[in-house]
C-alpha positions in Angstrom: 0.0 -0.1 -0.1 1.3 3.4 -0.9 1.1 6.1 1.7 0.1 9.6 0.5 1.6 12.6 2.2 -1.0 14.4 4.3 -1.3 18.1 3.9 -2.4 20.0 6.9 -5.4 22.3 6.6 -4.8 24.0 10.0 -2.5 27.0 10.8 0.0 27.4 13.6 0.3 31.1 12.7 3.1 33.1 11.5 6.5 33.0 13.2 9.2 35.8 13.0 10.9 34.3 9.9 7.6 34.3 8.0 7.4 38.1 7.9 9.0 40.4 5.4 8.9 44.3 5.3 6.2 45.4 2.8 4.1 42.3 3.3 0.3 43.2 3.3 -2.1 40.9 5.1 -5.9 40.9 4.7 -7.2 39.5 7.9 -10.0 37.0 8.1 -13.5 37.1 9.8 -15.1 40.5 9.5 -17.2 41.1 12.5 -20.6 42.9 12.9 -20.7 44.5 16.3 -24.2 44.3 17.8 -26.0 45.4 20.9 -25.0 42.2 22.7 -21.3 43.1 22.2 -21.7 46.6 23.6 -23.6 45.3 26.6 -20.9 42.7 27.3 -18.2 45.3 27.0 -19.9 47.4 29.6 -20.3 44.4 31.9 -16.6 43.7 31.6 -15.3 47.2 32.4 -18.3 49.2 33.9 -17.5 52.2 31.6 -19.8 55.1 32.2 -19.2 57.7 29.7 -22.7 59.1 29.0 -22.3 59.5 25.2 -21.4 55.8 24.7 -24.0 54.6 27.2 -27.4 55.8 26.0 -29.1 56.8 22.8 -31.2 59.6 24.5 -28.0 61.5 25.7 -26.2 60.9 22.4 -29.3 62.1 20.3 -29.8 65.2 22.4 -26.3 66.5 21.5 -26.3 65.5 17.7 -25.4 61.8 17.3 -27.8 59.7 15.3 -27.5 56.9 17.9 -25.0 56.3 20.7 -21.6 55.4 19.2 -19.5 52.4 20.3 -16.8 52.8 22.9 -13.6 53.6 20.9 -11.7 50.9 22.7 -14.4 48.3 21.8 -13.6 49.2 18.1 -9.9 49.1 18.7 -10.0 45.6 20.3 -12.2 44.2 17.5 -9.8 45.4 14.8 -6.9 44.3 17.0 -8.4 40.9 17.4 -8.7 40.5 13.6 -4.8 40.9 13.4 -3.9 38.4 16.1 -4.1 35.1 14.0 -1.8 36.4 11.4 0.5 38.7 13.4 0.7 37.7 17.0 -0.6 34.2 17.5 2.9 33.2 18.5 3.6 36.5 20.4 5.7 36.5 23.5 4.3 40.0 24.3 2.6 42.9 22.7 5.3 45.8 23.3 3.6 49.0 22.3 1.5 51.3 20.1 1.9 54.6 18.3 0.0 56.9 15.9 -3.4 55.4 16.6 -6.1 57.6 15.1 -9.9 57.2 15.3 -11.4 58.4 12.1 -15.2 58.1 12.4 -17.8 56.9 14.7 -19.0 53.2 14.7 -22.4 52.1 15.7 -23.9 48.9 16.6 -24.8 47.0 13.3 -21.6 48.0 11.6 -19.3 45.4 10.3 -15.5 45.8 10.9 -12.5 44.2 9.0 -8.8 44.8 9.1 -5.6 44.7 7.1 -1.9 45.1 8.2 1.3 46.0 6.6 4.7 44.9 8.0 6.8 48.0 8.3 9.7 46.8 10.3 11.6 43.8 11.6 14.4 43.2 14.2 15.7 39.9 15.4 16.4 39.9 19.2 19.9 39.2 20.4 18.9 35.8 21.9 18.1 34.5 18.4 14.9 33.0 19.7 12.5 35.9 19.1 12.1 39.0 17.0 10.1 42.2 17.0 7.6 42.8 14.2 6.3 46.3 13.5 3.0 46.5 11.6 0.6 49.3 10.6 -3.0 48.1 10.9 -6.2 49.7 9.5 -9.7 48.9 10.5 -12.7 49.4 8.0 -16.4 49.5 8.4 -18.5 48.1 5.5 -21.8 50.0 5.1 -22.0 49.9 1.3 -20.7 47.0 -0.8 -17.3 47.6 -2.3 -16.8 50.8 -0.4 -15.1 50.3 2.9 -14.5 53.2 5.1 -11.4 53.7 7.3 -12.4 54.0 11.0 -9.0 53.3 12.7 -5.4 53.3 12.0 -2.5 52.3 14.4 1.0 51.0 14.5 2.0 48.4 17.0 5.1 46.2 17.6 5.1 42.8 19.0 7.7 40.2 20.1 7.2 37.0 18.1 8.8 33.6 18.5 11.0 32.0 15.8 9.9 28.7 14.4 13.5 27.7 13.9 16.2 29.3 16.1 18.8 28.6 13.4 16.9 30.4 10.7 18.8 33.3 9.3 17.9 36.8 10.6 16.2 39.2 8.1 17.9 42.6 7.7 17.0 44.9 10.5 14.5 47.6 9.3 13.2 50.0 12.0 10.3 52.2 11.0 10.3 56.0 11.7 7.4 56.6 14.0 5.9 60.0 14.6 6.1 61.5 18.1 2.5 61.8 18.3 -0.7 61.7 16.1 -1.2 64.7 13.8 -3.2 67.4 15.5 -5.1 67.9 12.2 -7.1 64.7 13.0 -8.2 65.5 16.5 -11.9 65.3 16.9 -12.3 64.0 13.3 -14.7 61.2 14.4 -17.0 63.5 16.3 -20.0 65.2 14.4 -20.8 68.8 15.1 -22.4 68.8 18.6 -25.0 70.8 20.3 -23.1 71.4 23.4 -25.9 73.6 24.8 -27.9 70.4 25.2 -25.1 68.7 27.1 -26.7 67.9 30.5 -23.7 67.9 33.0 -25.9 66.2 35.6 -26.7 63.3 33.5 -23.0 63.1 32.2 -21.9 62.6 35.8 -19.3 65.4 35.9 -19.5 69.2 36.0 -16.0 69.7 34.5 -15.3 70.8 31.0 -12.2 71.9 29.0 -11.5 75.0 30.9 -11.7 73.3 34.3 -8.4 71.4 33.6 -4.9 72.7 33.7 -1.7 71.5 32.0 0.3 69.6 34.7 -2.8 68.6 36.8 -2.7 65.1 38.1 -5.9 63.2 38.8 -6.1 60.0 41.1 -9.0 58.1 39.8 -9.2 56.5 43.3 -11.3 53.3 42.5 -9.6 49.9 41.9 -10.9 46.8 40.0 -9.8 43.4 40.6 -9.5 41.2 37.5 -11.1 37.8 37.6 -10.1 34.9 35.4 -13.4 34.6 33.7 -13.6 38.3 32.7 -10.4 38.4 30.8 -11.2 35.2 29.1 -14.6 36.6 28.1 -13.0 39.7 26.8 -10.4 37.9 24.8 -13.0 35.8 23.1 -15.3 38.7 22.5 -12.6 40.3 20.3 -11.8 36.9 18.7 -8.2 37.3 20.0 -6.7 33.9 19.6 -3.2 34.5 21.1 -2.4 31.4 23.1 -0.7 33.5 25.9 -4.1 34.8 26.9 -6.3 31.6 26.9 -4.3 28.4 26.8 -3.3 27.5 30.3 -2.0 24.1 29.1 0.7 25.7 26.9 1.4 28.7 29.2 2.0 26.7 32.4 5.5 26.0 31.0 6.1 29.7 29.9 8.3 32.0 32.0 5.3 33.2 34.0 3.8 29.8 34.4 0.3 31.1 33.7 -1.8 33.0 31.2 -1.2 36.8 30.6 -4.0 39.2 30.6 -4.4 40.9 27.2 -2.8 44.4 27.4 -5.9 45.9 25.8 -8.0 44.6 28.8 -5.7 46.7 31.0 -6.3 49.8 28.8 -10.0 49.3 28.9 -10.0 48.9 32.7 -7.8 52.0 33.3 -10.0 54.0 30.8 -13.1 53.0 32.6 -11.6 53.9 36.0 -10.7 57.3 34.6 -14.3 58.3 34.4 -13.8 59.4 38.2 -12.3 62.7 37.4 -12.6 62.8 33.6 -16.3 62.0 33.3 -16.8 64.3 30.3 -13.7 63.2 28.3 -16.1 61.1 26.3 -14.0 60.3 23.2 -10.5 59.0 22.5 -9.4 60.7 19.3 -5.9 59.5 19.2 -3.2 57.4 20.9 0.4 58.9 20.7 2.2 56.1 22.4 1.5 53.3 24.7 3.7 50.7 26.6 2.8 47.7 28.6 5.4 48.0 31.3 4.7 44.9 33.2 2.3 41.9 33.0 -1.1 41.6 34.7 -2.6 38.4 36.0 -6.1 37.3 37.4 -6.4 38.2 41.0 -4.5 41.5 40.5 -6.3 44.8 41.3 -5.9 47.7 38.8 -5.8 51.4 39.8 -5.2 54.4 37.6 -4.2 58.0 37.5 -4.0 60.7 34.8 -1.8 63.8 34.2 -2.9 66.7 31.7 0.1 66.9 29.3 -1.3 69.5 26.8 -4.6 71.3 25.8 -5.6 72.2 22.2 -8.5 74.2 20.8 -9.6 72.4 17.6 -9.7 74.7 14.5 -13.2 75.2 13.3 -14.9 73.8 16.3 -16.6 75.7 19.1 -18.2 72.6 20.7 -15.3 70.4 21.7 -11.5 70.8 22.4 -8.7 68.3 22.9 -6.7 67.3 25.9 -3.4 65.3 25.9 -3.4 62.9 28.9 -0.9 60.4 30.4 -2.8 57.5 31.8 -0.9 55.3 34.2 -2.3 51.9 35.4 -0.9 50.0 38.4 -1.5 46.7 39.9 -2.1 46.1 43.7 -0.9 49.8 44.1 -3.1 52.8 44.9 -2.3 55.9 43.1 -2.6 58.7 45.7 1.1 59.4 45.3 1.0 59.0 41.4 3.5 56.3 41.0 5.3 56.5 37.7 9.2 56.4 37.2 12.0 56.8 39.8 15.0 59.2 39.6 16.8 56.9 37.2 13.9 57.0 34.7 12.8 53.5 35.4 9.2 52.6 36.0 8.4 52.0 39.7 7.3 48.6 40.9 3.6 48.1 40.3 3.3 50.3 37.2 1.8 48.2 34.3 0.7 50.7 31.7 1.9 54.0 30.3 -0.5 55.5 27.7 -0.1 58.9 26.1 -3.4 59.8 24.4 -5.7 62.6 23.2 -9.4 62.9 24.3 -12.0 65.4 23.4 -14.2 67.2 25.9 -16.9 69.8 25.8 -15.8 73.5 25.9 
């Protein structure tokens, strides 16, 4: 009997040596975000920003319907990329030049593409860093996808064969921050005179904040195993470091890592206490996951106002640049960040530099 070679139909994902600069990947499984997704997102993080929480408030100020939370859009687009970019990741390292370009609503379908813009093998010869520029689209009219989100991220990916030759190092030039020309682009003209500051949960608007001001968001939230597992699956994020305990019990941490985006959403939700009217993330300049988070850890957060900008042609909203710092098992009354040597203090897990918009 002659044996025929069996060709596998399954995928183990891409390893570091599978990438090349200029490679463009169309990611599978477009996802329609429905009301159930938004309800589950709220259940996971408890976000309370009024514009994204209820149609009546959103319609009163000029939205046709309440828009989705910006980070829900980010996570869904990010999740599309995981199977091709970071299924074999050791860690997601950072983000830059992330721009939210238009509002997304329940019923919209999102898809994603990525371009590899940089590669660098690590000195251990076992892993390398892959830089990608990813774009999220919504599909309302056949054949006419609309850009809703663009961002760059870099991720450490395992090599399949440690003896495989290293690609030529290519490091992309990344901007220091998002272009100020795009601030507020995803927000329609609003009737701010109809903004109800009692219903929004905060009396503070643009002029009430000062550059250099620091805000302790006070509240903490303990992460449960089931919550971060639900979140990872909601975004169809298949990275084994987040959900496969069988494989990760032999990793350097001995257990599953919580998806970094989960940390961002937790910290953003906590920031409502002090920034309740900062309703829209318009851009992320840079983000770094400083240390891992695990189930059972409690997340706290604080913010610093880095800059303030009036938006040309807009009398309804203005922009503030914020630093959002998240910690684990460490309250933020003393605003923990970096020590005198410039190293992050123990307990700091997230350093996010981003722009929000807020009523004037």
